[in-house]
N, C-alpha and C positions, 0 to 999 in steps of 0.2 A: 591388066592393072593400069591405072592411067599415068601419064607423068609425073606429076605430084606424089601420087604414091608412092612411086617409084623410088622419087627425090627421097622421102620422108624415109620409109625404109632403106636407103643406104643410108642414110644419117643413122639413125639409130643404130646401125651395125656399126660405122665411125665412132661411133661415142660409147659404143661397149666395148670395141678393140680400145679404144683411148684408154677408158676406165681397168682394163687389164694392166696395161702397160704403165699405168700410173702405182696402182698397187704391187707391181711387182717388184719385189725389193734390187734386184739387179740393174730392171732397166728404167725404173721409177727417173733415176736422175738424170736421164736422155731421152725421156718423151717427148720434151718441146722440140729436139732435134730432129724427129721421126716424122713423117708425111703420109698418110695413109689415105688414098683414093682409090674409087671403085668403076673400074673397067669394063665392062661388058661383062656383070656379074661376076671379075676376079678382083682380088684385092692386091694394091700392089704399093708398097711399100718403099720409101727414096727416104734417104738422110744418111747419116754417120756416127757410126759410134766407135768408141777406143778400142775396141779388143775384138777379137776375131769369134772368143765364145760368146761375149752379148750379141753377135749378129746370129749364129746359131741357136740361140735362145729365142730369137724373134717369131719363128715358126712354132713353136710349141706353145708359145704366150699367145699367140692371136688364136692358136686351137683352142686355149681354155677360155676364150671369150663365145665359143662355139660357131667358130667359122668353120664350116665345111667345103668351101669352095674353094679354088685355086688360087694359092697364095706367090704373088713374085716380089722376092726379096732382092731388091734394087739396093741396099744400104751395104757400105764402104766399109773398110776400118778406116779411121782417120788418123794420115799418117803426122 
């Protein structure tokens, strides 16, 4: 796979995750506060959410996007 193909694949995956987050009733209001990147075929999510339950909802939401790879949830609860 070429570098461009990998970049395109990663962008499609980020777009898919973003779409799921934006259509999730609980997470949609905070989708802009989350940053999704792909590092060595691992999904990394950074940002802040207002409650621990929303942080816990991230991984299931990302799985609904069809992501089977490792997800690193670096999202903190906003104080």
